[in-house]
C-alpha positions as CSV (number, residue, x, y, z in Angstrom):
1,M,-36.2,89.3,34.4
2,N,-36.8,85.7,35.4
3,K,-34.7,84.4,38.3
4,L,-33.2,81.0,38.6
5,N,-35.3,78.5,40.5
6,I,-34.3,78.4,44.2
7,S,-35.1,74.7,44.6
8,G,-33.1,74.0,41.5
9,L,-30.1,75.9,43.0
10,I,-30.3,74.0,46.2
11,H,-30.2,70.7,44.4
12,L,-27.3,72.0,42.3
13,V,-25.3,72.8,45.4
14,I,-25.9,69.2,46.6
15,V,-24.5,68.0,43.2
16,Y,-21.5,70.4,43.6
17,I,-20.5,69.0,47.0
18,V,-21.4,65.3,46.8
19,W,-20.2,64.6,43.2
20,G,-17.0,66.5,43.9
21,S,-16.2,63.7,46.4
22,T,-17.2,60.8,44.2
23,Y,-14.0,60.9,42.1
24,L,-12.0,60.1,45.2
25,A,-14.5,57.4,46.3
26,I,-14.4,55.7,42.9
27,R,-10.6,55.8,42.9
28,V,-10.5,54.1,46.4
29,A,-13.0,51.5,45.2
30,V,-11.3,50.4,42.0
31,R,-7.6,51.1,42.4
32,S,-5.2,48.1,42.3
33,G,-5.7,45.8,45.3
34,S,-9.1,47.2,46.2
35,G,-10.8,43.9,45.2
36,F,-13.5,45.7,43.1
37,P,-13.5,45.3,39.3
38,P,-14.8,48.6,37.9
39,L,-17.9,47.4,36.0
40,I,-19.1,45.1,38.8
41,M,-18.6,47.9,41.3
42,S,-20.5,50.3,39.1
43,A,-23.3,47.9,38.3
44,T,-23.9,46.8,41.9
45,R,-23.7,50.4,43.1
46,I,-26.4,51.7,40.8
47,L,-28.7,48.6,40.9
48,V,-28.8,48.8,44.7
49,A,-29.5,52.5,44.5
50,S,-32.3,51.8,42.0
51,V,-34.0,49.4,44.4
52,I,-33.7,52.0,47.2
53,L,-35.2,54.7,45.0
54,F,-38.1,52.5,43.9
55,G,-38.8,51.8,47.5
56,M,-38.7,55.5,48.4
57,A,-41.2,56.2,45.6
58,R,-43.6,53.5,46.8
59,L,-43.2,54.6,50.4
60,L,-44.0,58.2,49.4
61,K,-47.0,56.8,47.5
62,Q,-46.0,58.7,44.3
63,Q,-48.6,58.4,41.6
64,T,-46.0,58.5,38.8
65,I,-44.4,55.1,39.4
66,R,-46.3,53.6,36.4
67,L,-44.7,54.7,33.2
68,T,-45.7,54.3,29.6
69,K,-43.6,52.1,27.2
70,Q,-42.4,55.3,25.5
71,D,-41.3,56.8,28.9
72,V,-39.5,53.6,29.8
73,G,-37.7,53.6,26.4
74,M,-36.6,57.2,26.8
75,L,-35.3,56.5,30.3
76,A,-33.5,53.4,29.2
77,I,-31.7,55.3,26.4
78,S,-30.7,58.1,28.8
79,G,-29.8,55.7,31.6
80,I,-27.5,53.7,29.3
81,A,-25.8,56.9,28.1
82,L,-25.4,58.3,31.6
83,W,-24.4,55.1,33.5
84,W,-23.1,52.5,31.1
85,S,-21.1,54.7,28.7
86,G,-20.7,57.6,31.1
87,Y,-20.0,56.4,34.6
88,G,-18.8,52.9,33.6
89,L,-16.0,54.4,31.6
90,V,-15.0,56.8,34.4
91,A,-14.7,53.9,36.8
92,T,-12.7,51.9,34.3
93,A,-10.4,54.8,33.6
94,E,-9.7,55.4,37.3
95,Q,-8.0,52.1,37.6
96,T,-5.0,53.7,36.0
97,V,-5.5,57.5,36.2
98,G,-5.9,59.7,39.3
99,S,-9.2,61.1,40.5
100,G,-8.0,64.7,39.8
101,Y,-7.1,63.9,36.3
102,A,-10.4,62.2,35.8
103,A,-12.2,65.3,37.1
104,L,-10.1,67.4,34.7
105,V,-11.2,65.5,31.6
106,I,-14.9,65.2,32.7
107,S,-14.9,69.0,33.2
108,S,-15.3,69.2,29.4
109,T,-18.9,68.1,29.8
110,P,-20.4,71.7,29.8
111,I,-18.6,72.4,26.6
112,W,-20.1,69.3,25.0
113,V,-23.5,70.4,26.4
114,A,-23.2,73.8,24.9
115,I,-22.1,72.4,21.5
116,I,-24.9,69.8,21.5
117,E,-27.6,72.3,22.4
118,S,-26.3,74.8,19.8
119,V,-26.5,72.1,17.1
120,L,-30.0,71.0,18.2
121,D,-31.3,74.6,18.5
122,R,-29.4,75.8,15.5
123,K,-28.3,78.7,17.6
124,R,-24.8,80.1,18.1
125,P,-23.6,80.2,21.7
126,S,-23.2,83.7,23.1
127,L,-19.7,85.1,23.3
128,L,-20.0,85.3,27.1
129,L,-20.9,81.7,27.4
130,I,-18.0,80.5,25.2
131,L,-15.6,82.8,27.2
132,S,-16.9,81.5,30.5
133,L,-16.5,77.9,29.5
134,F,-13.0,78.5,28.3
135,I,-12.1,80.3,31.5
136,G,-13.5,77.4,33.6
137,A,-11.6,74.9,31.4
138,A,-8.4,77.0,31.9
139,G,-8.9,76.8,35.6
140,I,-9.1,73.0,35.5
141,V,-5.9,72.9,33.5
142,A,-4.2,75.2,36.0
143,L,-5.3,72.9,38.9
144,N,-3.5,70.1,37.1
145,W,-0.7,71.9,35.6
146,P,2.1,70.3,37.7
147,A,0.9,66.9,36.4
148,I,0.5,68.2,32.8
149,S,4.0,69.8,32.7
150,T,5.6,66.5,33.8
151,G,3.5,64.4,31.5
152,N,2.1,62.4,34.4
153,L,-1.4,62.0,33.0
154,G,-1.9,58.2,32.8
155,D,-2.1,56.3,29.6
156,L,-3.9,57.5,26.5
157,K,-6.5,54.7,26.8
158,G,-7.7,56.1,30.1
159,A,-7.9,59.7,28.6
160,L,-9.9,58.5,25.6
161,M,-12.4,56.6,27.9
162,L,-12.9,59.8,29.9
163,I,-13.5,62.0,26.9
164,V,-16.1,59.5,25.6
165,A,-17.6,59.4,29.1
166,S,-17.9,63.2,29.2
167,F,-19.6,63.3,25.8
168,S,-21.9,60.5,26.7
169,W,-23.0,62.0,30.0
170,G,-23.7,65.3,28.3
171,S,-25.7,63.7,25.5
172,G,-27.8,61.6,27.9
173,S,-28.5,64.6,30.1
174,I,-29.7,66.7,27.2
175,Y,-31.8,63.8,25.9
176,Q,-33.7,63.5,29.2
177,K,-34.0,67.2,29.6
178,R,-35.8,67.5,26.3
179,K,-38.2,64.6,26.8
180,N,-41.4,65.4,28.7
181,I,-41.6,62.3,31.0
182,Q,-44.4,62.5,33.5
183,A,-42.6,60.8,36.5
184,S,-41.1,62.0,39.7
185,P,-37.3,62.5,39.8
186,E,-36.9,59.5,42.1
187,V,-38.7,57.2,39.7
188,R,-36.8,58.6,36.7
189,S,-33.5,58.2,38.5
190,A,-34.4,54.6,39.6
191,V,-35.3,53.5,36.1
192,Q,-32.3,55.1,34.5
193,Q,-29.9,53.5,37.0
194,F,-31.7,50.1,36.6
195,F,-31.1,50.0,32.9
196,G,-27.6,51.4,33.3
197,G,-26.8,48.8,35.9
198,I,-28.1,45.9,33.8
199,A,-26.0,47.1,30.9
200,L,-22.9,47.3,33.1
201,L,-23.5,43.9,34.6
202,L,-23.9,42.2,31.2
203,T,-20.7,44.0,29.9
204,S,-18.8,42.7,33.0
205,F,-19.9,39.2,32.3
206,A,-19.1,39.5,28.6
207,I,-15.5,40.7,29.2
208,G,-14.9,38.2,32.1
209,E,-14.2,40.5,35.0
210,P,-12.8,38.7,38.1
211,T,-14.9,38.0,41.1
212,I,-15.0,40.7,43.8
213,N,-12.9,40.5,47.0
214,P,-13.2,44.1,48.4
215,I,-11.1,45.5,51.2
216,P,-12.9,47.5,53.9
217,S,-12.0,50.9,52.4
218,A,-13.4,49.8,49.1
219,W,-16.7,48.7,50.8
220,W,-17.0,52.1,52.5
221,S,-16.4,53.9,49.2
222,W,-19.0,51.6,47.6
223,G,-21.6,52.4,50.3
224,F,-20.9,56.2,49.9
225,L,-21.4,56.0,46.2
226,V,-24.7,54.1,46.6
227,I,-26.3,56.4,49.2
228,F,-24.7,59.8,48.5
229,G,-23.6,59.5,44.8
230,S,-26.6,57.7,43.4
231,V,-29.6,58.0,45.7
232,I,-29.1,61.6,46.9
233,A,-26.9,63.4,44.4
234,F,-28.1,61.8,41.1
235,T,-31.8,62.5,42.1
236,S,-30.7,66.1,42.9
237,F,-29.0,66.2,39.5
238,I,-32.3,65.2,37.8
239,K,-34.3,67.8,39.8
240,A,-31.7,70.5,38.9
241,L,-32.1,69.6,35.2
242,T,-35.9,70.0,35.7
243,F,-35.7,73.4,37.3
244,L,-32.6,75.0,35.7
245,P,-31.1,75.4,32.2
246,P,-28.5,72.7,31.3
247,N,-25.7,75.2,30.9
248,V,-26.2,76.2,34.6
249,V,-26.5,72.7,35.9
250,F,-23.3,71.6,34.1
251,T,-21.3,74.2,36.0
252,Y,-20.9,71.3,38.5
253,A,-18.2,69.9,36.2
254,F,-16.1,73.0,37.0
255,V,-16.8,73.0,40.8
256,N,-16.3,69.2,41.4
257,P,-12.5,69.3,40.8
258,V,-12.2,72.1,43.3
259,I,-14.0,69.9,45.9
260,A,-11.8,67.0,44.9
261,V,-8.7,69.2,45.6
262,I,-10.0,70.2,49.0
263,L,-10.8,66.6,50.0
264,G,-7.4,65.5,48.7
265,F,-5.7,68.1,51.0
266,F,-7.6,67.1,54.2
267,I,-7.9,63.4,53.6
268,L,-4.8,62.4,51.6
269,G,-2.5,65.3,52.6
270,E,-2.1,66.5,49.0
271,P,-0.5,70.0,48.8
272,I,-2.4,73.1,47.8
273,T,0.0,75.0,45.5
274,Q,-0.1,78.3,43.7
275,W,-1.5,76.4,40.7
276,T,-4.3,75.1,42.9
277,L,-5.2,78.6,44.0
278,M,-5.0,80.0,40.4
279,G,-7.1,77.2,39.1
280,A,-9.7,77.5,41.8
281,S,-10.0,81.3,41.0
282,L,-10.5,80.7,37.3
283,V,-13.1,77.9,37.9
284,I,-15.1,80.3,40.1
285,M,-14.9,83.0,37.4
286,G,-16.2,80.5,34.8
287,V,-19.1,79.4,37.0
288,F,-20.2,83.0,37.6
289,G,-19.8,83.7,33.9
290,V,-22.2,80.9,33.0
291,F,-24.7,82.1,35.6
292,K,-24.4,85.7,34.3
293,D,-25.0,84.5,30.7
294,Q,-28.2,82.7,31.8
295,K,-29.4,85.8,33.6
296,E,-28.8,88.0,30.7
297,S,-30.4,85.6,28.2
298,A,-33.6,85.0,30.3
299,P,-36.8,86.3,28.7
300,Q,-38.0,89.7,30.0
301,L,-41.3,89.8,31.9
302,P,-43.9,92.0,30.4
């Protein structure tokens, strides 16, 4: 039976850890008084990251920097779906909702991926996969049950933006996964972030966001998002999508909230309750279930 690619798993672990911390960084960068409007923060973050990635590709003398018009078009579409509609809405929503709640809603991404792939492939998801996704989702709910039970979820506008962001990120990821673009992950990541950044910048100007006046903690968060969130983790995300099935890659959406809870405990002094432990256990069960489904559905070697 085929095994999951080791290199892909390493990149997936990077996505697990780094992206789990980005919800906190985004919240610090765009919360009230931070001095960063969400779309400008998002646009500048990924445009700077795009330049860095292009520089890395040239420094490494990669031969796949030159792309066809068709490749550029495909990367533009996926980049706008991922960064403009996906990430931009998350940053906007986190002005009014907490980072944990944002992680909760975005955790629905693997469910969207499973639905989209089932429709595209005209194939019904396995019972194990469906059960695993629901177990993982139940874990996310348990992690946030104290907030859910008290109704402290932020406004409905923020929730709707996060739901749309989740669907958009899943759609953009599946789109790029199914297109055979002959370019290195660094180049693909750079092009996607360039188009996403331009779209965010134009939108910021169109809606008249205020000028930036960031406080030091917002600048530190911005820098973290550029280097670790965009350059390192997003490139690892693309590599993971290259080497692993999407259903496995998107288990990061179940793990990221657990990372966010741990960081909240050590950095912000947020308590770890019985709901936290229960939710973390269910999330881990869901992740193992998705991996088991992939292992069982892998083609047999002759």
